[in-house]
N, C-alpha and C positions, 0 to 999 in steps of 0.2 A: 676670700673676698670675691664676690661675683657681681656682675653688672648687666644692665640692659642698655642697649644702644637704641635710641629713638631717632627715627628718620622721618623727615618731612620733605617730600620730593616734589619739585616743580618741573616744568618742561625743559628748562635750561639751567636748573640749579637744584641743590638739595642742602638742607640744614640738618645738623645732627647734634645729639647730646649723648654723652656717656654718663650713666647714673649708677652709683653704688646703691644697690637695693637694701643693703643692711642698714645704711644710715640715711638713705634718700638724698645723698649729697651729689651734686653735679661735679663730675671729675674733669670733663672737657666738653667744649662746644666748638662747633665749626660751621663753615659755609663753603661750599664748592659751587661756583657760579660761572656764567658765560660758557656753559657746556655746549659744544658743537660750533662755537665761534672760533675765529683764528687763534686767539689766545684766551685761555681760561684763567680764573683767579680762585685761589684757595686760601682760606684763613683758618687757623687752628689756635684755640685759646684754652689755657689751663688756669683756673682760678687758684689763688694762693692757698685756699683751704686744701687743695689736692696736692700741694707741694710744700708742706709746712717747714721744710728745712731752708727755704729761700727767704731772703729778707722781705718782710711784708711791706716795707716802706716803698718798694717799687711797684710798678703797675703789674697786672696779671701778665703771665708769659704768653705772648702772642707771636705767631710766626705766619708769614704770608709768602705765597709763591705765585708767579705768573708763568704758565706753561700751557701747551696744547692739551685740551681735555675733549677728545672727540665725542665721547658718549658717557652715559651714567656709569657704565662698568669701569671705564678709565677713571672716572671721578672717584669711585670707591677705592681704586688702587692708590690714588693720590691721598685720600683720607688715611688709608692704612700706612702709607709712608710717613704721614705726619705723626701718627701714634708711635710708630717705630723710632722715629728720629727725635721726637720731643716729649713723648709720654702723654699720659700715663701708660704704663705697659699693659697691653691686653693679655699678657701671660700672667701678670700679677692680679689683674682684674678680668678674669675670663668671662666672656659673654655667656649668659644663660639663655638669652633670647634677643631678638630684634623686634622692636615695636614700630609699626608704620602708621602714620596718619593717612587715612583715606577719606576723602571729602564726602562722597555720596554712597550710602548703603541701600537706598531705596526702601522698600518694604521687606527686603530679603535679610538684612542684617540688623539686629537690634541689640548687639553686644559685641565685645571684642571676640575676634574669630581667628583660629589657627589657620594659616594660609596653606592651601593645597591647590591642586590644579583646578578643581571645580570653583573654588573661591575666586581664583584669578579670572576664570571665564566670566563669572558673575560681575566682578568689578569692571571688566571690559564691556560687558553688555550694558551696565549702568552708566557708561560714558555718555550715552545719549542724553542723560539728565545732567551731567556735569562734564561737558566736552573739554573744558579748559583744565580740569583738575584730575579726574579719574585716570585718563591715559598716562599722565605724568606720575601719579601715585603708583601705577602699575609698573612703569619703567623703573622706579626706585626699588620696588619690591624685588623685581627680577635681578637687578644689578646687585642688590644686597644678598640675595640668595646665592649668586655666583661668588661673592666675596666671603660669605659665611654659610657654606652648605651644610654644616654639621650642627647648627642650632635651630630651634624653632623660630618661625617668623609669625607675627601676630598683626592682623589688621584691626585698627581702632577707627571707627567711623564717626565723622562729625555729626551725622544724622541720628545715630543710635539712641542718644539720650532722649530725643524727642519722639521716640517710637511709642511712648505712652500717651500721646495725644489721642483724645476721643474723636469720633467721626465729626461731631459738631465743630470741633476746633480745626481739623485738618481738611475738611471738604470744601471745595470751591462750588459756588452756586451756578454751575453750568450743566449741560446735558450729562447725566450720570454715566450713561453708556460710553460716551465719548471720553469722559474723564477716566473711566476704568480701563478702556482700551489703550490709552496713551499714558497711563500712570500719572495723571494730573491731580496733584494734591499738595498740601503743605507738608514738607519734610522737616524743615528747620535745620540750622547749622550752629557752629560754635559749641556743639554739645559737650566736648571735653572740658571747655572752659566753664560752661554753666554748671556742670556736675561738680567740678573741682571747687568752684567758688562757693556754691551752696553748702557743700560739706565742710569747707574751711570756715564759713560763717558760723555754722552750728558749733564747730569745735572752739572757735574764738569766744562764743557766748557761753560755752559750757552747757549747752542744751541739746536734747536729742533731736536729730534731724527730722525724725518722724513727727515731731510736735510743731514744726515751723512751717508757716506759709511765707514764701520769699519771692521778691522780685529781684532778678539779677540783670544788671545792665552792663553788657560787654561793649565798651565803646573804644574802638580803635579806628584804623582806616576803614575796616569793615565794622559794622555795629549791629548788635541784636539785643533784644530784650526777651526775658522768659519769665513765666509765672510758674513757680515750683511749690507744690503742695506735698509736704511730708517726704521730700526727696524725689518726687516724680514730676516731670515736666507736664503741665496741663495746657500751656499755651506758649507760643513763641512768635517772634515777629517775622523772621525769614520764612520763605515759602517753598515753592517748587525749586527755586534757585536762591542764592544769597542776595538777590536784587530787591526782594520785597522788604517792607518795613521801614526802619529808621533812615533818616538822612545820613549818608556816609561820606567818606573822603571824596570819592569820585562816582559813587552810585546814587541814583535818585531816591531809592526807597519807594514808598507807596506813591502811585500816580494813577490818575484816571486812564483806563485803557483806551478811551476814545482819543486821548492825546496822540497815541501812536498811529491810530487810523487817520487822524487829521493830518499829521505830518507826512504820512505816506501819500495821501491824496493831494495835498497842497504843494508839497515840495518835491515829490517823487523819490523821497528817501527810501532806500531799500531796507529790508529787514536787517541786513548786516550793518547798515549805517545807523539804524535805530538802536541796535544792540550796542554798538560802539558808543553812541551818545549816552545811553542810560547807564552803562557800566563803567565807562572810562572818562566821560566828559561832563558828568553831572554832579550831584551832591554839593559839597562845599566848593569844589573846583568850579562847577558850573555857576554857582551863585556868587562866589567871591573872587574867582580867579586863582584861588589857592586851595589845595586839597588837604593841607595840614592844619589842624586846629590851632597849633601854636602861631602859625602865620596869620590865621584869621583873627585871633585875639589881638595880635600886635597891630594889625591894620585897623581893627575896630577902635583900638585905644587912640589912634591918631585921627579918628573922625572919618575913616573910610566908610561911606554909606553902604556899599555892596557887602563889605565884611560884616557890618552891624546887622544888616538884614539876614545874611547867611547864618550868623549866630542865633538870631531870634527864631528863624525857621527851624534850626537844629533843635533848640531846647523846647520849642512849641511842640514839635513832633514827639520828642522824648517825654514831655509831660503828659501828652495824650495817651501814650502807651502805659505810663505809670497809672493813670486814672482807669484805663481800660482793665488793667490786670488787678487793680484793687477790687473792681467790681466782679471780675471773674473769680477771684479767690474768696471774696466775702470778708476776709480778715487778713491783714498783712502784719507780720511780725518783724520782717527784715527787708530793707532795701539795700542791695550791695552793688557798689560801683567797681568795675574792674577794667583791665586792658589800658593801653597807652593814654587815651583821653580820660577815661573814667578814673584812673589812678592819679593823674597829674593835673587835670584842669579843674581847679576849684570853682572857677566861674561857671563851668558847665554844670557841675553838681548843684551849685546854688540856684542857677537858673531853672534847672529841671524840677526842683522841688519848691520853688518860690510860690507862695500863695496857697500851699497845701496844709497850712497849720490847722485848719478846720477839720482835717482828716487825721490829726494826731501826729503829723510829721513836722518836726521842728529841728532845724540844723543849728549847731553851734558855729557861729561865724569864725571864732578863733580856732576851733578844732579843724574846720574845713580848710582853713588856709595853711595848716601845718603840712610840711613835706616829710614823708617817711616811706621807706620801702617795706615796712611791716604792716600787717593787718591792723586796722585802727577804727575806733568809733568816732564819727563826726556829728552825730546827733546830740542835741542838748539833753541835759539830765532829765528834763520834764517831758521829753518826747515819748509818745506812746509806741512809736515805731522805731526800732533800732536802725540807724543809717550807718553803714559801714563802708570802708574802702578795703577790699580784699585783693591783693596782687594775685593775678592768675598765674598758673604754671601748667600749661597744657602738656609740656613734655613729661613732667612728673606724673600727670594724670594718665598719659598714654603708657608710661612705664608701669604704673600701678595696675592698669587694666591688663597689660601684657602679663604681669605676674599672676593675675587672677585666673587667666586661662591655663597657665602652667600648673 
């Protein structure tokens, strides 16, 4: 039995999953956080499927520790201690590779890539395009290499799936020489999720991926849409950064660039102030005072006007992207909802597709309200377009892509 360890590293934390690649079963998951603070926190969880001898009536086996974790290297030692003390055994499930999520691959990386010194230099150079993410991703890679020096490490880039965009889709209408010099173009993000969901949708329907035109809506705290023709991304909502596109939990999404100029001139807000506003104080949080869609829906149900407007703006923008991508694709076979909001908020799904019956999109109200963790159809039997809910699994996709490199 052999496994892939998937690592998603942030500046002061990292998440991990151990996946048995023979069965694609998740064997353990964990989080090491508050790295570099006075006291760090580590959680390690084993699902019952990984420990069949234990009484299934109890909750999954979870252990937690609070201790100093000065850096990512120390964090990986804490993770290894958790595996040694609580299982599953890394001797019984030897690692064949470590797969790393890296947010920005620019134009340099268009597929999963075996990590070497040159790759790390490129990830560092691309930090200019993702200053909040790539440096942290690189920290995780180097700490993991220290912990597991004898196995290959593979970088899987969020942007890679969207490297198939054509120039008319990825180009900004600004001075082309300036854009080329500073690498200003649409890159797109959430690529591992969009790839995974589009392939799972084809498998669920029992149809070849190459025959399907799909719109995938990844709706979580961050949100993005993609138009996928025959398994290839042809358009996506996020751009140079993950700020462009849909309304999100705390991000504004699309906005008139002149708003930023106006704010700077009228209020004296600095570029850092505007960055903070658009990325952390906008979206649902800015509109409703709550960045979580569950809270927005609860407040709207009690008559909160701000929450109602926030919901309406959210689904208005979402519906606009669905219509845009229908036009870009020419024919749509599948619309798939995924991620936390997409998988669980029936009201969002209904609102996003309301009034589109004339385009052959008809929801089943009963199916849409059902709750399940499994892939499912929520369109009516007479719908020309299949509307699905497909739970995403970015960690499994990273593990699969890691294996493809090996």
